[in-house]
N, C-alpha and C positions, 0 to 999 in steps of 0.2 A: 639421652645420647644417641636413641634412632633416629629423631629428627636433627640431629646436630650432625650425625657422622653419616649418615645417607646420601648428602647432596655432597658433601665432601671426596665419599669415595665414588660417587659418579663423576666429580669434577679432574679426581683422579686417573678414572678410565678412558676420560675425553682427554686428559693433555700426555697419556700414555699412546691412545692412538695417535695424535696427531703429530708427536715426537715421531712416530714410526713413520709416519706419511712421510713427514717432513725428510727424514732421513732417507727414506726409499725415491723419493721424489731428484734426490740430489744424487743418489747414484745411476738414477736414470739418465739425470742430463749430463752426466762425465760419460757414461754407458753412449750415449745419443752426439756427444761431441766430439769422439775420436773419428766415426765416420765421416763427421763434416771437414773438421782439419786433413783426412785424408784425399776429400774431394776438392779440397781447397788446394792441397800441394796441387794435384792433378789439373788444377784448372789453371797453377800458374805455369806449367809445363806444358799446358797448349796454349796459351797467351804469349811464351817465350817463344814456342815452334812457330806459332804465327810472324813472330817478329823476324824469321829467319835463321832461328835454330832447328834445324831437322831431327826428328827423334821416333824413333818406330814406337808408336801408340798401342796397337794390341797387343803385342808377348805384353807391356807393362799392366796393360788392363787386365788380361789373363793373369799374373803374376798378383793384383791385388786379389781378384774374387778367389781364387786359391787359398792364398796368406790369410782371407776374414772370412770371419766365423759371422759375419754380417749382411756383406751385401753379397746377392744372389747373382746379379747381372748389375753391368757398368758400361756403358755406350755414351758414346759423343754424338750430338746431333750437330748439326750445319744450320746457316742462317736461313735456310729453305725449309725446315723440318726434316731432313732427312737422316737416318742414322751414317755416322760416317764409320766409325770405328765401336769396335764390339769386345767388349769381355765376358767371355762364358767359363762354366767351369769343363771339367774335362768330359764329363759325361752328355754334354751337349756336342753333337758334330756338325750339327746341320746350321753354320755357322753364316755361309752365304744365302741361306734362305731370309737374314735379319738384316742386311748390310743393305745399304737405300731403301730401310723401309720408311713412308712418309707417315710422320708423326706433328706433322703441322696443323693439326686439327685436335693434338694434346691440348687443355687449358694450361697443363704445366709447363710447355715450352713459351706459349704466351707468355705467360706472369715472370717470365725470367728475362733481365734487360741485356741487351747486346752492347758492349763497349771495349774497351779497350784496358779496364781490369776486371778483377775477380769481383761478381756481385754478390748478394747477400745470398745465404741459402733458401731454400723454400720447401716443405714439407707437403705433399699429397694427401688426399684422402684415400682411402681405401678402393683398390682397382684390381681387375684380373688381369694380370702382367700376360703382354703378345709374345713375349718370349718364352720367359718360364711355363707358364699356362697357370698359376696360381696366384691366391688372392695375395696382393703384398701391397704397399707404400714406398711412396718413393721422396729420395731427396734430389733434389736439384739447382743447381747454379749457374750462373753464366762465365763463361769466360772467353770473354772477349768477342770473336764473331762467333763463337761455338756455346751450346749449352750442353754439359754434363749431367747425366742421370745414375744415379745409384738405385736399384731397387733392392726393399729389404723387403722378406719374407717373412710374415707372419709366425712362422714356427719359430725362427731365429728368435723375434720378438716376446716369445710365450717362453721360449726356453732361457730366456735372461730371467725373465718373472719368476719363474720355480728355480733358479739358483739364488736369487737374492732374497726372496721370500719365504725362507724355511721355518720361520715359527710354528710351532702346532697349533691349527686351529684357525691360523692367519692367513686370507689368501689375497693377492694384488693384482691390481687391474689398470693397464693405461688405455684409458678413449682419448678422442681424440673431438675439438669442440663441438661437434653434432651428437656426441654421446655417444657413437659408433665403438664397439669394442675392436680394440688393437692388438692386444696380449691378453694371454688369460693362463692359468696355471694349465689349462686344459686343452692344447692346441685344437681340439675338434670344435671346442667352442667359440674361439676366435676365427677359425674358417665357416664359422655359421652367419657372419655378418649382423652379427647380433646389436641391436641398439638399446640402449638401454636412458635413454634420454627421459624415460618416464619417472626415474627414482627422482624425488623430493628434493636430493641434494641436488641434482644436477638442472632440474628445471628452472632456477632461477638466474641461471647464465652466467653466473659466477664463477671467477677462476682465481678466487683466495682460499686460504685455509678455511676448512668449516667440517662439521661433524653432526652425525644427525642419526637416529634409529630407525629403519625402512626394513622393507621386506626383498630379498632377494632370491631366486631361484627356490621358494616355498620355506626361505628359514629368515627367521627375523636377526638381522645383524646389526653391530654397531659400526656403520661406515664413517672414513675421513677422506677426504677431497685433499689434494694437496699439488698446483700447479708446478709443472716445470719450467722452469728459467727459459727464456729465449725460443718458446716453444709451445701453441696453441694446444698443447696435451694436457691431460688429469692424470696424477696419478690417484687411484681409489683403493684404500685400504679396508677390508672388511674382516669382523671377528665377530664370529656368532654370539647372539647377548645372553647364551648360557653360559658362555666360558669368562665373557669379561663380567661376570657377575658373579664370580665363584668367589673373590675376597670378599666383596657383600654378603654376600649367603655365610660364609664362615663367622663373619661380624656379628651379623645378626642370630645367629644360631647361639654363639656365644655371650652374646645381650642376654639371650631369651633364658640361658639357663642361670644367670646372675639375676635377673629379676624373679622366676623362678624361688629360688633359695632367700631371697631378702621378701617373697611376699609370704612364705610359710614362717618366716620366721617374725616379721609382723603379726602373723593372725596368732601363732602361739603368743608374744607378750599380748595381745588385745586381747584374748580370751581368758590370762590370769586376770587383767587389770579390768576388765569387767565381769568377773567373780565375783570381785572387791568391791565395785561400788553397786552390784546389784542387791546386796544386804541392805545398804542406807537406803538404794528407792523402796525397796520394800517395806521398810519402816517408815520413813514418809509416806508412802499411799495408803498405810495402815491408817496413820494419823490424819491424812487428807478426807478419807472415806467416811471419818467419826465426824470429820467438820461439817463433811456434805448432809449427812442425818441429822445435823444438830445437836452432838457432841463436841463441846470442846473441852480438849484434854488440858490438864494443869501442867503435865512435863512432856515437852518436845524432844525427840533423838537430837543426840549433838554427834559430831566427825571431826576428825580433824585436818580433812581437806577445806582449804580453807572457801573455795565454793561453794560447798555444800550446806559451809556455816553460814554465810551468806543468803543460798535459799532457803534454809531452816527460819532463818530470821525476816527474812520477809514472808515467809508462810502463817508464820505467828502476829504479825502485824495485819495480815491480808485476813487471819480468822478474827481478830478485833474490832476489823472495818466492817466484817459480815454481820458480826451480831451488834453492832451499833445501828448499821443500817436494816436490819432485822427488825428493831425496836422502833425504827423512823419508818418505814415501810406498812407496820400496823397499825400507826397512828394515821399516815397516810389513806390507808383504807377505808378507816372510818369518814374521814372527810368526803373522798371522792365517793362512797354510798349516798351521802346527804345530796351531794352536786349533783349525783346522777338521777337523782329524784326531780329535783327542780329542773333538769334538762329536759326530761321527758315531759314534763306537763309545757314547757315552752315549745318545745316540738311540734307538739299535737294544737297548739293556738297557730304557729308559722303555719303548719300543714293546712287546715284551714284557711289562712288568709291565701295560701298558694292557691286553693281549688280554685276560691273566688275571682281571683287574679286569670285564670287560664279559662274560667269561662266566659269572662268577657273578651279574652284575645281572641277565643275562636270566634265568638259572634264579630268581631271587628274584621277578621281572616275573612271570614266568608261575605261580608260586605264589600270588603277592597277585591275578593276575586270577582262577583256581580261587576262592580264597577269595571275591573277592568275588561269583563268579559262585552261588557258593552259598548267602550271606548275601542276596543277591536273591530267590532261589530260597524262602529261607526266609521272606523279608518277605511276598511274596505269599501263600505258604499262610498265614501267619500272620494275613493280613489277609482270605484267603479264609472260614478258620474263624471267626474273629470274626463276618465275615458272616452265614454259615451260621445262626451260636447266638444272634443277634438275632433273623434273620427266624426260626426256629423259634419263639423267644419271642413273636415277634408272633403266630404262626398259632398258638399253643397256646391263646389267649382264644376267638377264632371256632368252633375245631374242636372246644374242652372244652363250648363253649354247644351246638354241635350235635350231640355225644352228649347230653347232659342232656335236649333236646326230644327226642330220637329215643328213651333211656328211657322219658320222659314219658309219648310217645305207644304206645310198647310197653304199657305199663299199664293207661292209658285201655282198649286195645282188647280187652286180657283181659276188664277190668271190664263192658266193652258186650257182648262174648260171653256170659258170666254172667247179665247181665240179660234176653238173649235169652231164655234157658233157662227162665227162670222169668216173662217176660213183659215187652214193650218198653215203655216209657213214652216219648211224645213228649218230655218233658222232658229225660230221659236222651238221646235223637238229638239234640236241639239243642246240648244241651251237648258232646254229642262232635262235633258239627259245628262248635260255635264256638270248642272247644278245638283241632280240627284246625289251621284257619283262623289262628288264633294262632300254633300251631306251625309252618305253614307261612310265616307273614312272619318266624319268628325263623331258620326254617334258610334262608329267602332271601337276609335281610340276610347273617347270616355267612357264609354261601358265598360270597356274592359278595364281600364281604371280602377272604377268603381264596384267591379266584381273583384280584383283583389283586393282591392281595400277591405271589401266586406268578408272574403274569405280570409285574409288577416285576421279583422277581428273576430270572427267566427271563431278559428282556432282558439286564438289566445282566449276569448271569452268561456270554450270549452274546458281549456286546461284549469284555468283561473276558477273554475267553478266545481271541478270536477278533481278531487284525487287519486288520478290513473297513471297508472305504471306502463309505460312502454317504451318501445326502443326508438330514437329520433335522432335527427342530426342537429348537432350543437349548433353549428352554422344557419341552419334554417331558423330553430327556434330563436336565438338572437336577432336574425333578421325580422321575423315575423313582431317582435315586442317591437325591435326600434321603430319598424314602421308605424306600427300602433299606437304608438308615445309621439311620435314626431311631432303631430299636429300641437298637442299641447305645448312642448317644448319649444317648437317655433313661437310661441306666443311667447313666452317667455324670452325671448330672444338668445337663445342656444340653441346647440345641433348637437347629434351623438353619430360618432363615428365607431365603426367597429372593424376589428382583426382577429375574425376565428378561421383557422383552417377548417377546410370541406371536408375534410378526412375523418372528423373525431365522431364518432358515434358513441350513445350512451344507451344505459337503459335505467331508467329514473323516474321524475315524474315531472315534465314538462311546464305543466300549471304552477306546481310552486315554484320552482327554477323561474318562470316569466313574473312571476308577483315580487321575489328578490330584488329582479332586475329593476322591473318598474318603481319598487320602492327605492332603491339606492339612486335610478335616474332621478326621481323626485325629490327626494333628498338631497343629491347636489344643486337642482335648480330653484330648490327654495332658501338652501342655506349657504351653498358655496358662491352662486351667483345672484345674490340678493340685489337687484336694481340694477343686473347686465342689461347693454342696450344693442349688443350687434355681437352675432353667432360668432365671429374669429375670437371674441375675447372669452367665450363664453362655449367651450369646447368639454365635452365627457364624451371618454373613451372608453371601450370596451375588448379588452385583449382574451385572450388563451394560447393555452399550447399545453402539448400534452407531455406527463412522465413518462417515466421508464415504469413505475410498477402499477399501470393503469389507472393512475388521478389523472384530474385536470386542473391545472391554473386559471382561473378566471379573476382578471383583474378588471377593477371599475374605477377608474381616476377621473378626477378634472383639476383643474388649476385656478380654481379661487381662493375665496379668502383662508382657509384652513382651518384644524381645529387646534382651542388653543391647551397646552399640554395638562392644564387641569381638569380637562375634560375629556383625555384620550380612554380612560379607563371607565369611564361612565355613560359611552358613548349607547352601548346596548343594552342598558339599567332599562326595566320598566316605567314609564312616566317621565323619565329624563329627559326636557326639551330645554332650548333657550330661545324659545318663542311661543313660551305659555302667554293664554291670552290672545294671541297671535294667530290660530286656526292649528298650533303644534298639539299635538294631544302628547309625545313621547314614546309612542309604542310603536313606528314606523321600522326603526332599526331595530328593537327587540323582538318584533315577530319577523324580520330578517334572520338573527341570532336564530332562534325556535326552529325556524324549516331548516337551515345549513345544517344543523346539529343533530338535531330528532329524525325529519323526515328523509332528508338527502345523505343523512351520514356521512358527513366534512365539517371544515373547518374554516373560522372566518377571522379576521384581525384587519385590524386599520393602522395605516402609518401618514402621517400629517405633520406638517412644520406651518405655522402661522404664515399667511401671505404667500405657501408656495406650494396650496393644493393638498389633496389628500386622495389617498390609493388605497380600497378596501379589495383586499385580497382572499378569495375564494379557493379552497382546495376541496375537489368534489372525486368522489369515486365514481370511476364509467359504468360499475355496476354499483347499484345501489344498493345498501340494506335491505332484510327484509323486514316489511313493516306492518304494524300493529293495524295500519287502516286498511280496511277491506271496503272495494267499490263495487 
């Protein structure tokens, strides 16, 4: 009943509030329609006066103000926006102060249309009246070449609200389209220019019938909005939530009392029925305990309750089955005892066989470890030999040039000495100086190139032979590695390009990092570009970028043959190679994997498609983890 009745009571309260708001909106519409009709009649007379039927307007306007409990001031504005006629209450004596007052800047005057007929009425927002000096709203409509404006004080609207909304605990408010309070039961609140557009019921900007629970002036209320027909105003009816929920609370109290009585009755009936069943349960428990200790009673308790009879029959069948199973279990235990003895003997035999096999496996593993170390050492020596051969080939050109220049200088020197003995000419001296200058330039260029190659080779050699942790520029390190391996790579018809930002600083092990890059470049030359003839078809690219978490992504890519899908998962395995018997040991990428994961603290993976090249993606921390290797 609670879950069924509560939403219906809430719906009843909502419909009641909406009916009240709709009725009050209709009354407000009727209340506002009367002054509109009054101004329309007045406008028709003004139009007739313009047509030639002269009539005094000021006495008529004064009479309308005195007889109306709605308008505080009525005035007629000509086409230039100046007050031409004015209707005031008897309490205002300074009529001449307002006649001919310029209202051309008033937006309400601009919005009315001038013509031969009476135009539609327009309501204004709240403003401070220049005539009465109080807050008011105005109703205006065009009357031919004039505009008729009637000012309505907020006190008059508040008096109307107090008069029509006389239910206890219910308050009625009239607001305009911007949420400005126009009328309130307390006229002082209306005069404060209160804006309540913050209420959720008004924030939606809708002007349809609606109800919501909200908080207003510190009290939780149920509020209903209803539009006033023909005008952009709303009637807001509010009722404290405590008063609105009084019928619901009364219903809940009644339901609670009825539920309590029903609960007490159910408890009483349950206690009596439980006592009756407890006796049967106690007898069943005693019988079950006897069966548990191995005593099987000949007579079982009975009951007139059908369910208890079925339970007793089931327990009787269970005890018989337990007795049969105990006998079968005793027989099985004897068989298990014999089987256990034979199993113990077989376990001892198998254990001896496993010990022997384990010893053989340990011996084989030790031999494999030695072979792996030897192969790794051979791989490093082969890489070092290729590196030395490449650097020697690269140094041969600048050193040979230096030798040629030195030989030429020696020959020129001997010719110069011979000329000194027979008489020195100025042209010979100039030729010697010019030749020596060119020779010095050639020597400097070639010796500087040799020094750069030796410096790069020295740095790489030191880094690759010592596991030294230091701070370095990733750009400089990659550049040194590329310069060092370029001679070897050029022989194969390939080339290495790199794109590494100069602002990436690392604190890691440049030597092992250089070994990783050298192995990957050699792997690309040997496998990806086997038989490559031209450098433009054998490009190897090295790219790096810095991540947000102080990690670096280093990519070594080629556009060669690619790796078959069945080999992708095995490229980092030791001794796996597709060039077995052709100089490949299968340890190059395995060494790369160990250095990246163990020493540099990073991760490496490979992406490849057959015929579209391969990409080795290395993720490294800018600061390598603390290593167990100490140099």
